[in-house]
C-alpha positions in Angstrom: 19.2 -27.4 -48.9 19.2 -28.3 -45.2 15.9 -29.4 -43.7 14.2 -27.0 -41.4 13.9 -28.2 -37.8 10.3 -28.0 -36.6 10.6 -29.6 -33.2 13.7 -30.1 -31.0 14.0 -31.7 -27.6 16.9 -31.2 -25.2 17.5 -33.6 -22.3 13.8 -34.3 -22.2 13.0 -36.3 -19.0 9.7 -37.4 -17.4 9.5 -39.2 -14.0 6.3 -40.2 -12.3 6.3 -40.4 -8.5 4.4 -43.4 -7.2 3.6 -45.0 -3.9 4.1 -48.7 -3.2 4.2 -51.2 -0.3 1.7 -51.5 2.5 -0.7 -48.6 2.6 1.4 -46.8 -0.1 4.0 -45.7 2.4 7.1 -46.4 0.2 7.8 -43.8 -2.5 9.2 -44.8 -5.8 9.9 -43.1 -9.1 9.0 -44.4 -12.6 11.7 -43.3 -15.1 9.4 -43.0 -18.2 11.6 -40.9 -20.5 15.3 -40.0 -19.8 17.4 -37.4 -21.5 15.9 -37.6 -25.0 17.5 -35.3 -27.6 15.7 -35.3 -30.9 15.3 -33.1 -33.9 12.1 -33.5 -36.0 12.4 -31.9 -39.5 9.5 -30.2 -41.2 7.6 -32.4 -43.6 9.1 -35.7 -42.4 7.7 -38.7 -40.6 9.7 -39.8 -37.6 8.8 -43.3 -36.5 9.3 -44.2 -32.8 9.5 -47.9 -32.0 10.2 -50.1 -29.0 8.6 -52.5 -26.6 5.5 -51.7 -24.6 6.5 -49.5 -21.6 9.6 -48.0 -23.3 8.2 -44.5 -23.1 7.0 -43.9 -26.7 3.6 -42.5 -25.9 4.9 -40.5 -23.0 7.5 -38.9 -25.3 4.7 -38.0 -27.8 2.7 -36.3 -25.0 5.7 -34.4 -23.8 6.5 -33.1 -27.3 3.1 -31.4 -27.5 3.0 -30.6 -23.7 0.0 -32.8 -22.8 2.5 -33.7 -20.0 4.9 -31.3 -18.4 8.5 -32.7 -18.3 10.4 -33.3 -15.1 13.3 -31.5 -16.7 14.5 -30.7 -20.2 13.0 -28.5 -23.0 10.9 -28.8 -26.1 11.2 -26.2 -28.8 8.6 -25.8 -31.5 9.9 -23.6 -34.4 12.5 -22.3 -32.0 10.0 -21.4 -29.2 10.4 -23.0 -25.8 7.0 -24.5 -24.9 8.0 -24.7 -21.3 8.3 -20.9 -21.0 4.9 -20.2 -22.6 2.0 -18.9 -20.5 -1.3 -20.8 -20.6 -2.7 -18.4 -23.2 0.4 -18.6 -25.4 0.4 -22.4 -25.2 -3.4 -22.4 -26.0 -2.6 -20.5 -29.2 0.4 -22.7 -30.0 -1.7 -25.9 -29.8 -3.3 -25.0 -33.1 0.0 -26.1 -34.7 0.2 -29.4 -32.7 -2.4 -32.1 -32.7 -2.7 -35.8 -31.7 -4.4 -38.9 -33.1 -4.8 -41.5 -30.3 -4.7 -45.3 -30.4 -8.4 -46.0 -29.6 -10.7 -43.8 -31.7 -13.8 -44.7 -29.7 -12.2 -43.7 -26.4 -10.9 -40.4 -27.8 -14.3 -39.3 -29.3 -17.1 -38.1 -27.0 -19.9 -40.6 -27.5 -22.5 -37.9 -26.7 -21.5 -35.6 -29.6 -22.4 -36.0 -33.3 -19.5 -36.2 -35.7 -20.2 -32.7 -37.0 -19.7 -31.3 -33.4 -16.7 -33.5 -32.8 -14.8 -32.1 -35.8 -16.0 -28.6 -35.3 -15.1 -28.5 -31.6 -11.5 -27.1 -32.3 -12.9 -24.5 -34.6 -15.4 -23.3 -32.0 -12.8 -23.4 -29.2 -10.3 -21.3 -31.1 -13.1 -19.1 -32.7 -11.8 -19.7 -36.2 -15.0 -18.9 -38.0 -17.7 -16.3 -37.4 -20.8 -18.4 -38.2 -22.0 -22.0 -37.7 -22.4 -22.3 -41.4 -18.7 -21.7 -41.9 -17.9 -24.4 -39.3 -20.2 -26.8 -41.1 -18.6 -26.1 -44.5 -15.2 -26.7 -43.0 -16.4 -30.0 -41.4 -17.7 -31.2 -44.8 -14.4 -30.4 -46.5 -12.5 -32.3 -43.8 -14.8 -35.3 -44.0 -14.3 -35.5 -47.8 -10.5 -35.3 -47.4 -10.5 -38.1 -44.9 -12.8 -40.4 -46.9 -16.1 -39.9 -44.9 -19.4 -39.1 -46.6 -20.5 -35.6 -45.4 -24.1 -36.7 -45.0 -22.9 -38.9 -42.1 -21.9 -35.8 -40.0 -25.0 -36.0 -37.8 -24.3 -39.6 -36.7 -22.8 -40.6 -33.4 -19.4 -42.3 -33.1 -21.0 -45.7 -32.2 -22.7 -45.7 -35.6 -19.3 -46.0 -37.3 -16.8 -48.8 -37.7 -13.3 -48.6 -36.1 -11.7 -47.4 -39.3 -14.3 -44.7 -39.9 -14.0 -43.5 -36.3 -10.2 -43.2 -36.8 -10.9 -41.1 -39.9 -13.1 -38.9 -37.8 -10.2 -38.5 -35.3 -7.9 -37.6 -38.2 -10.3 -35.0 -39.5 -10.6 -33.4 -36.1 -6.8 -33.3 -35.8 -6.7 -31.4 -39.2 -9.4 -28.9 -38.3 -6.9 -26.1 -37.3 -4.4 -26.7 -40.1 -1.6 -28.0 -37.8 2.0 -28.4 -38.8 2.7 -31.4 -36.5 0.6 -34.4 -35.7 1.5 -37.0 -33.1 0.1 -40.4 -34.2 0.1 -42.6 -31.2 -0.4 -46.2 -32.6 -3.3 -45.0 -34.8 -3.8 -48.3 -36.6 -2.9 -50.9 -33.9 -6.6 -51.4 -33.0 -7.7 -51.8 -36.6 -8.0 -54.8 -38.9 -5.1 -55.3 -41.3 -7.1 -54.3 -44.4 -8.2 -51.1 -42.7 -4.7 -50.4 -41.4 -3.4 -50.0 -45.0 -6.3 -47.6 -45.9 -5.5 -45.4 -42.9 -1.8 -45.5 -43.6 -2.4 -44.5 -47.2 -4.7 -41.7 -46.0 -2.0 -40.4 -43.7 0.5 -40.5 -46.5 -1.8 -38.6 -48.9 -2.6 -36.0 -46.4 1.0 -35.4 -45.6 1.8 -34.8 -49.3 -1.2 -32.5 -49.8 -1.0 -30.5 -46.6 2.8 -30.7 -45.9 2.3 -32.3 -42.5 5.0 -33.5 -40.1 4.3 -36.7 -38.3 5.7 -38.4 -35.2 4.4 -42.0 -35.8 4.5 -44.1 -32.6 4.1 -47.8 -33.1 5.3 -51.2 -32.0 4.6 -52.7 -35.5 8.0 -52.5 -37.3 6.4 -53.2 -40.8 4.0 -50.2 -40.4 6.9 -47.9 -39.3 9.0 -49.1 -42.3 6.2 -48.3 -44.7 5.4 -44.8 -43.5 8.6 -43.3 -41.8 11.5 -41.4 -43.2 13.6 -41.9 -40.1 13.3 -44.3 -37.1 14.0 -43.7 -33.5 14.4 -46.9 -31.4 13.7 -46.6 -27.7 14.4 -48.9 -24.7 13.3 -48.2 -21.2 12.9 -44.4 -21.8 16.2 -43.9 -23.6 17.0 -43.5 -27.3 19.1 -46.5 -28.5 19.4 -45.7 -32.2 18.3 -43.1 -34.7 18.7 -43.0 -38.5 17.1 -43.1 -41.9 14.6 -45.9 -42.2 16.2 -47.9 -45.0 19.6 -47.8 -43.1 18.1 -49.0 -39.8 16.3 -51.9 -41.5 19.1 -52.9 -43.8 21.9 -52.6 -41.2 20.8 -52.3 -37.5 23.7 -51.4 -35.3 22.4 -51.4 -31.7 22.0 -54.9 -30.3 18.4 -54.1 -29.2 17.5 -52.9 -32.8 18.9 -56.2 -34.1 16.7 -58.2 -31.8 13.6 -56.2 -32.6 14.1 -56.8 -36.3 14.8 -60.5 -35.7 11.5 -60.8 -33.9 9.6 -59.9 -37.0 8.0 -63.1 -38.5 9.4 -64.2 -41.9 6.9 -65.6 -44.4 9.0 -68.7 -45.1 8.0 -72.1 -43.6 11.5 -73.4 -44.0 13.0 -70.6 -41.8 12.6 -72.0 -38.3 12.2 -69.8 -35.2 15.2 -71.5 -33.6 17.5 -70.1 -36.3 17.0 -66.6 -35.0 18.8 -64.9 -32.2 16.0 -64.4 -29.7 15.9 -61.8 -27.0 16.0 -63.5 -23.6 15.3 -62.2 -20.1 12.7 -59.9 -18.6 12.4 -56.2 -19.3 14.0 -54.3 -16.4 11.7 -52.2 -14.2 11.5 -48.5 -15.0 11.2 -48.0 -11.2 14.7 -49.5 -10.7 16.5 -49.5 -14.1 19.9 -51.1 -14.4 23.0 -49.0 -13.8 25.0 -47.9 -16.9 23.3 -49.1 -20.1 19.7 -50.0 -19.4 19.8 -52.8 -22.0 22.9 -54.5 -20.5 21.0 -57.2 -18.5 19.6 -58.6 -21.8 22.5 -57.9 -24.1 24.9 -60.7 -25.1 27.7 -58.2 -25.8 27.6 -56.5 -22.3 30.9 -55.9 -20.5 31.8 -54.5 -17.1 32.0 -51.0 -18.7 28.3 -51.3 -19.7 27.4 -51.7 -16.0 29.4 -48.7 -14.9 29.1 -46.1 -17.7 26.0 -44.8 -19.4 26.6 -45.0 -23.2 26.3 -41.7 -25.0 24.8 -41.1 -28.4 27.5 -41.2 -31.1 27.1 -40.2 -34.7 28.7 -43.2 -36.5 27.6 -42.0 -40.0 25.9 -38.9 -41.3 22.4 -38.9 -39.7 23.1 -42.3 -38.0 23.2 -42.1 -34.2 23.8 -45.0 -31.8 24.1 -45.2 -28.0 26.3 -48.3 -27.4 29.8 -48.7 -26.1 30.6 -51.0 -29.1 30.6 -47.8 -31.2 32.6 -45.5 -28.9 35.5 -43.9 -30.6 
């Protein structure tokens, strides 16, 4: 049976106008996300990886329309989010939620945990009484591993892992279908990371959730994701099933990313690896043709002149590189 497409993006692009130079007279454009075409299937976890500044977080915000795209479209269950009115989008947001990187910054320090988790319920008028809201909060706290008697504490009275559990509970309040996880464990201790990852996995199985898991930690993405999308400077380089990507990376950038992962073997020296050299190009003035060509050892004249298109080199395996052009 073919998987149902929950979210689809078509030529999704986001550019940020900026001012530079003396007194901000010169105008420039930051090319954050460029022509991204993705399909996210119901019930899966799509991992999005890449270096800092590659557009991962911007892509996540575009998918749930926290940011409006410069051009392109986002479809949720076949509905174009860009054509929705404010009221229609407000109703649609119940199906799309986000867990942010810093749980302390994303939680209002003036509100108690009970009010933080109940806020979506109150905003969308899900229940008729405060008692029903409180009962729902208790249930969510138990599911996320927080003792319900702590609901009247403030965020600063919790540890980082507990605060992230509160954030997850809040994201689940409206029974969403899609959750964007924007580096949800990068600010946590390693031991706590595994607990949060296990929690996300259990919740996905119990509630049939779909995740877009954004991270720069390749080991975390490997553990949780069904498919992996590799991005470089706003563009998709490679997309495929997780085990295939890690066992046989095709795009040169993906190979370098995986080579950069430390190997727990003292006899394996760093100079035995192929290390990625050069500086990351500026998103204000990206290279012509392939954005990765200035750092790629396989670059040719064609790479400077022609933008590589995404090619399906195997079922479900997509690569944007002239090495794989037919």
